[in-house]
Every structure is written in structure tokens, then in C-alpha cells.
C-alpha positions as CSV (number, residue, x, y, z in Angstrom):
1,X,-29.6,-27.0,71.6
2,X,-31.0,-28.5,74.7
3,X,-31.4,-26.0,77.6
4,X,-33.2,-25.4,80.9
5,X,-33.6,-22.0,82.5
6,X,-35.2,-21.3,85.9
7,X,-35.7,-17.6,86.4
8,X,-37.8,-15.0,88.2
9,X,-38.1,-12.7,85.1
10,X,-41.1,-12.9,82.8
11,X,-40.3,-14.5,79.4
12,X,-41.6,-13.9,75.9
13,X,-42.6,-17.0,74.0
14,X,-41.4,-15.8,70.6
15,X,-38.0,-14.8,71.9
16,X,-37.5,-18.2,73.6
17,X,-38.6,-20.2,70.5
18,X,-36.5,-18.1,68.2
19,X,-33.4,-18.7,70.4
20,X,-34.1,-22.4,70.2
21,X,-34.6,-22.3,66.4
22,X,-31.4,-20.3,65.9
23,X,-29.4,-23.0,67.7
24,X,-31.1,-26.2,66.3
25,X,-30.3,-28.0,63.1
26,X,-32.4,-30.0,60.6
27,X,-35.6,-28.5,61.9
28,X,-38.7,-29.5,60.1
29,X,-41.1,-28.8,62.9
30,X,-41.4,-27.1,66.3
31,X,-43.9,-27.4,69.0
32,X,-44.4,-25.3,72.1
33,X,-46.5,-25.1,75.2
34,X,-46.9,-22.1,77.6
35,X,-48.6,-22.4,80.9
36,X,-50.1,-19.3,82.6
37,X,-51.3,-18.5,86.1
38,X,-55.1,-18.9,86.3
39,X,-57.1,-16.4,88.2
40,X,-59.4,-18.9,89.7
41,X,-59.0,-22.5,90.6
42,X,-61.0,-22.5,93.8
43,X,-63.9,-20.7,95.4
44,X,-61.6,-17.7,96.1
45,X,-59.9,-15.6,93.4
46,X,-56.2,-16.1,93.0
47,X,-53.8,-13.1,93.1
48,X,-50.5,-14.9,92.4
49,X,-48.5,-18.0,92.7
50,X,-45.2,-18.2,94.6
51,X,-42.8,-20.9,93.5
52,X,-39.7,-22.1,95.2
53,X,-37.2,-24.6,93.9
54,X,-33.9,-26.2,94.8
55,X,-31.3,-24.5,92.5
56,X,-29.2,-26.9,90.5
57,X,-31.3,-29.9,91.3
58,X,-34.3,-28.5,89.6
59,X,-32.4,-27.9,86.3
60,X,-30.8,-31.3,86.5
61,X,-34.1,-33.0,86.9
62,X,-35.7,-31.2,84.0
63,X,-32.7,-32.1,81.8
64,X,-33.1,-35.7,82.9
65,X,-36.7,-35.5,81.6
66,X,-35.5,-34.0,78.3
67,X,-33.0,-36.9,78.0
68,X,-35.8,-39.4,78.4
69,X,-37.8,-37.6,75.7
70,X,-34.7,-37.7,73.4
71,X,-34.6,-41.5,73.8
72,X,-38.2,-41.8,72.7
73,X,-38.4,-39.2,69.9
74,X,-35.9,-37.8,67.4
75,X,-36.0,-34.2,68.7
76,X,-33.2,-31.9,67.6
77,X,-33.6,-29.3,70.3
78,X,-35.5,-28.4,73.5
79,X,-35.8,-25.4,75.6
80,X,-37.6,-25.3,79.0
81,X,-38.1,-22.0,80.8
82,X,-39.7,-22.1,84.2
83,X,-40.3,-19.2,86.5
84,X,-40.0,-19.0,90.3
85,X,-40.8,-16.4,92.8
86,X,-44.0,-14.4,92.7
87,X,-45.9,-14.9,89.4
88,X,-49.1,-12.8,89.0
89,X,-52.4,-14.0,87.5
90,X,-52.2,-14.0,83.7
91,X,-48.4,-14.2,83.5
92,X,-46.6,-17.1,81.9
93,X,-45.1,-19.6,84.3
94,X,-43.6,-22.3,82.1
95,X,-42.5,-22.8,78.5
96,X,-41.6,-26.1,76.9
97,X,-40.5,-25.9,73.2
98,X,-39.1,-28.7,71.1
99,X,-37.8,-29.0,67.5
100,X,-37.5,-32.1,65.3
101,X,-37.4,-33.1,61.7
102,X,-41.1,-34.1,61.8
103,X,-44.1,-32.7,63.7
104,X,-45.1,-35.9,65.4
105,X,-41.9,-36.1,67.4
106,X,-42.1,-32.4,68.4
107,X,-45.8,-32.7,69.5
108,X,-45.3,-35.8,71.5
109,X,-42.0,-34.7,73.1
110,X,-43.5,-31.4,74.2
111,X,-46.5,-33.0,75.8
112,X,-44.3,-35.7,77.4
113,X,-41.8,-33.2,78.9
114,X,-44.6,-31.1,80.3
115,X,-46.4,-34.1,81.9
116,X,-43.2,-35.3,83.5
117,X,-42.2,-31.8,84.6
118,X,-45.5,-31.4,86.4
119,X,-45.1,-34.7,88.2
120,X,-41.3,-34.8,88.9
121,X,-39.7,-31.4,88.9
122,X,-38.9,-30.2,92.4
123,X,-41.0,-27.0,92.7
124,X,-43.0,-26.0,95.7
125,X,-46.0,-23.8,94.9
126,X,-48.0,-21.5,97.2
127,X,-51.3,-20.0,96.1
128,X,-51.8,-16.4,97.2
129,X,-55.4,-15.2,97.1
130,X,-56.8,-11.7,96.7
131,X,-58.0,-11.7,100.3
132,X,-54.3,-12.1,101.4
133,X,-54.7,-15.7,102.5
134,X,-52.4,-18.3,101.1
135,X,-51.6,-22.0,101.2
136,X,-49.0,-24.4,99.9
137,X,-50.3,-26.7,97.1
138,X,-50.0,-30.4,97.4
139,X,-49.1,-32.6,94.5
140,X,-52.1,-33.6,92.4
141,X,-52.9,-37.2,91.5
142,X,-54.0,-36.0,88.1
143,X,-50.4,-35.0,87.3
144,X,-49.2,-38.5,88.2
145,X,-52.0,-40.0,86.1
146,X,-50.9,-37.9,83.1
147,X,-47.3,-39.0,83.5
148,X,-48.4,-42.7,83.9
149,X,-50.2,-42.7,80.6
150,X,-46.8,-42.6,78.8
151,X,-46.1,-46.1,80.3
152,X,-49.2,-47.7,78.8
């Protein structure tokens, strides 16, 4: 099973991974990553993130990233769940889970998909601070650097 879900609702890691495992075959390994909203990344404390996306395009772009990973590693399944809307500090924002026959493929594919997702997926992120100020976040060069390392 290869799937991408963009949603406002909070997700549970175990439920998502179990859904992936139930629909994958010849699984010898799984790997997953969950990203959470940090409470501080600046001098001011963060209250929440607000994410927007372009429906349909975002899912297609993430599936394109998964397809690239499938060409590089023998993964048997992948599930990506990404939240949009208001996401409070401490809540999960993204899950990338992969399955394969062997651990190396699962580890590498999970990291690769996450690196590409951060660099290429069309999300727009606004940080909302506890003092009620906010600002839109610009793309980070470090995200492009992490993506680029897969080409070396």
C-alpha cells in the first residue's frame, strides 16, 4: 500500500503504521518518523503552526517523492500523513512510514521521503506566537541541503 493523506485531524502513530502493515506484503521491516510542533524555535514562544496547502497538488507531489524512493529502494509500502490548519505545540504534524523486506531500505526510504517532503511539498507555514503575533515562514536552505545530500 502506498498512500498519502493530508488532513486537519490529529493522527495516532500506531493506528497509521498498523494500517500500513495490514495492507503491505512481504514485510520484514518497517521504519517511521513523526514530526511534532516545537514550542520554541525563536526568541518568542510558539503557540501553534498554521499550514495551508494546494489540495490535490500536494498529494500528487508527495506521491511523486514516494515513487522516487520506490525506484531507489525495495520498499513494499509507504504511508505519509501530513496535517494542515492549526496545529498546536506538541501535536504531531507529519508521519512518514515505510515497509520493506529489509531494514536498510525502510530506514533510508523514510529519511529520503522526509527530506524531499520538507524541500519540495507545497505547504505554506505560518508561526503563531503566544503573544498573538505571527509570520509566514520562508523556505530554509538547510532543507534544500538535506535533500541535496541524496545526490552525492
